[in-house]
C-alpha angles and dihedrals in degrees: 000000000000118000131201138140136254111264096201123119099260140120094242103061089194122216107234138194121215111206134155091354093305136106122225135163123265105248094204097056108118095224111025095036099195103306125116130198124244091257096062090039086059094045099095093040095055113098112243134201106268104181135035112256127208114193093328100321126103114239137172124271090247090055091048092053091048091052092047091049093049093049092048091050091052095047130081104246090222088060093050119096125207107200116182126185134187101251086124117033096191112123094235090066086080095062091090087069088073093063097042091045091054090044091055101241125162113255132200128244133190124045147274088206131029106354100113094051093045090052091053092050092050090050090060105028102024092226132042109236125165135208116256117236088252090058093046088054089060094061125102096209129030120200110198104198117188093332122117093198096172084071105029102030105017097158090065094066096085089058095056107026094101096045130099097268126208117181123195112191139126087230126062093234126186091266091046088059089057095048129107088225129016116192104199097196128180114272114264092021098099094109091051091051089051089052090048091052089049093050094049093043091053092049089050090047092238095145118118100234096186092051092045091052094048103039112021142058135221098006091161092057089049092053091047088053092050091047091054086076112074119228094238092051092049093048091051092050094048096041096195135125112288089207091058091047093051092044090052091050091051091050091052097048114114093349134119100258131190117194112204106194125190133206094253092080092061103046088111138081088260093050095121092053091051093061092041091053092049089048090049092053090051093046091049088057092046094246100145126087094020132107113272093005136106148074115281121195129155106318125221102252094201096049109140096005123117109242115213089188098053115121124195103176103058129107113250132193126190110276099216093058101038114150104211090186090068091068134078091210132018121192108198116192127186092344142102104204094164088069107018105044116085119260096030094189091061093044095049092048089051092050090051090052094047111111095230128354128199124196117199114185150094106265140047112248143146092291096049089051090059097042124107091210127029119195116188117224129214122254121247089260092060101056143036118266146146129234122212118183133223091196105049141011101254121112119203126205111216111205123191106268104171134045111221137166091205119103132342129265123241089247095051092047093050093044092048093051093046090055093046091053095043095246123149108284118253124250116253119280090247093053092054092047094047092049092053092047093048093050099066117359138101134175126267114184090336096311130107115250134177115254089215095073097087117201090238112015117221093011089139097039136277134305095247124114093269095031088244130123113252114218123217111259105165140041129196106198113154097157114131113208115228133190119287140063128313112240123226116193104185130160122277124228092230103043139041107218103301096343124104124350108017126188139208100209137118117203112220132186117250089247090068088080095222125133119242111253094029122113129245135186114229121197141182134170087277101053146296140259139179124240140179112246128244118180116225124190090195096072130092115245091250096051139080127188130215118172119239109260094034109139110256100012094114092055081079101046128091128249093223132128130234116250089251131018099032088252130159116258101206096167099047091106143083120226130219119211128211126181115231 
């Protein structure tokens, strides 16, 4: 039996067994318990790039490395971009940073995913720590806020299935249909619902005065801020049932409550404030530092670990607004920016203007089609790696299980380039992995776990200067809502962003008056695209849904940045619909 871990960008970081050419889950793993998602089940069936390609012609790996070396030697390092995605979440993917850092390339900062929310959490708590599944299981009430965890975090369901379940989501998701209460709020109104909860909780005297006094600062300023928003205004902005909101508040009162918050709530310019407001509501109720209580978002998988690939002295530009056309060479690793970055028309035009583009990855996609040089990567089974998780505490070593002549690993590529340029040789793969493991792990029932996943996060206070929680007390929201549909870009069960089984559908509410199977043209200030229609009874009348990774969806999305966190704001847009 050969064991490894799933490398895909997901909370669950499943432990896997490779046997007889097939992947299956490890039944004994404490969290994932032997089941795998459709994405990993499709992994070995998905065609991969087998040979390097230079401007349409297949070449050898040695030829590809020679071409890459020549181009790097000819380019000004300051005009070279290193763009890294999360197509592989193994830690050794980061080793290429060592070469490009020494070379002097420009890097990216910010996020196409969770950066705004993480920034908001850090503003209030100082450090982003999540609840382990075992702690979530000790709650009385679970509030699933903008997180379709039956798709994105399916192994968590056994821990919450018997709890009082409140779901807050513009879409009636599968888990919303199982909930005691579903608050189907207007998209982009999550912060206003949080303020509404705060207003009602204060009126009902639900605040934990002893906790507030001991562990927080400036509660009075926070309440004054919340009260600056009138109830009628907040209700209009949220546009949800007041009965459901009050029922949810009653279910929460004096209970152990776990808030499980997803990235969908923060795909807006105000994304940081959304998480900080939800955190503030929880802190007001005294729901941090106690068993079965807290707010759990995406964790930082590397929290507490030493990072041998971290670089502090490189130039960085915000990832969501990168202009590829400003560079003489772009090295794109584990990413498909032509499809997955917002404002695809702008991104594609930039890639076409780039002097020389290199795609390094497993699969053909829109970006590889535009690249001058395509270098195939190795799969997680063909190299050594290490998997840290942002959803649970377990750390998985990923030994090399298969010998293959196809592709090149991140480590071998970086080591080869360092030697060609006369840089100090890298340590061995095993040395890097062992150093990371040694820096922040211990054993739990014979398995490696991260020391950073505390049994009860924030039990001894917060990681701010005064160890006190800092409430939200201001909001900068200048967005002016226009006519059109709100756009939801959530994850699909059968694809992970642009990997695996992609679709070409838009889900419309019945009120749109369009027949299923017909085609529509959707447009925004950033572009337009055509989609086949699916009708969905689970949508609000003002909302359409297109799954992340759907071809063409990001021709509609804006190349803007969140107020904090330099994060993409995919849903900060209204969509016009035209029948074809």
